[in-house]
Every structure is written in structure tokens, then in C-alpha cells.
N, C-alpha and C positions, 0 to 999 in steps of 0.2 A: 504494500500500500504506500502511496506517496503522500508526503506531508505538504504543507503550503508552499514550500520552496521547490517541490518537485523531486526531492531526494527520497530514495527508498529507505524507509525506516524499519521494515520487517517484512517477512513473508508469512502469509496466513494460508493454511490449508483447511478449508471448511469452517472450522471453529474460530475462536478469537485468539488462541494461543499462537504466538509466533514460533516458527521453526528455527532451531539453532543453526545459524549460518556462519559460525565463527571459524570453521575450518578444522576444528578439533575432532578427532575420532578416537576409537578404542586404541589403547596402547598395544603395539606389537612387541612381544617379548624378544629380547636380543639373544642371539645365538650365532654359532658359526655358519657361514654360508654353505650351501650344498657342495660336496666334493672335497671338503677339508679332510675327511677321514682317509680318502684315497690318496691325497697328497701327503698326509702324514705317513702312510705306509710306504709310499715311494721314497720319501726322505729317510725313513728308518732303514730301508734296504740300501740306499746309497751310503748312509753313514756306516753300516756294517761292512760294505765293500771297502770304504775308505780306511776303516780301522784295520782290516786284514792287510791291505796294501802297505799301510804305515808299519805294521808289525813286521812284514816281510822286508821292507827297506831297512828297518832298524837292525834286524837279524843279519842281513847282508853286510851292513856297515860294521857291525860288531865282529863278524867273521873276518872281514878284510882287515880290521884293526888287529885282531889276534894273529892273523897270518903275517902281517907286517912286523909285529913284535917278535914273532918266532924267527923271522929272517934276520932280525938284528941281533938276536942271540940272547 
């Protein structure tokens, strides 16, 4: 309905109670977006491979250091 100035002051549907037009709605609960569980599994698998590779590199380095010390006497 429009006031004397022509501005809309409220919306009425049938009765006299104005409809809430403030733009607020029911709150949506926060949570992880879809697909996060799959990404977590992929990252866990990549982390496991990285830990294995690091352990192998450390073992190779230590073996090389032992061999070098053995050559020196």
C-alpha cells in the first residue's frame, strides 16, 4: 500500500497484517561444503606417500653417510 508520498510502506496479503519484507530468512547451519571428505582422503593418501618417500630418502642418506665413514676408516 502506498502512503501520501507514494512510497510503499508495507505489503498486505488479504488481511491487515503486513508481510515481513526485511530480507531475513531461516538461518542455514554452517558446515563443510560437499566433497570435503573426498578431498581429505586424497590428502591423507598423498601425505602417506610423502612420509614413505621422506623415510626412504633419509635411509638412503644415512646409508651413504655410513659408507663414507667406512671408507675413511
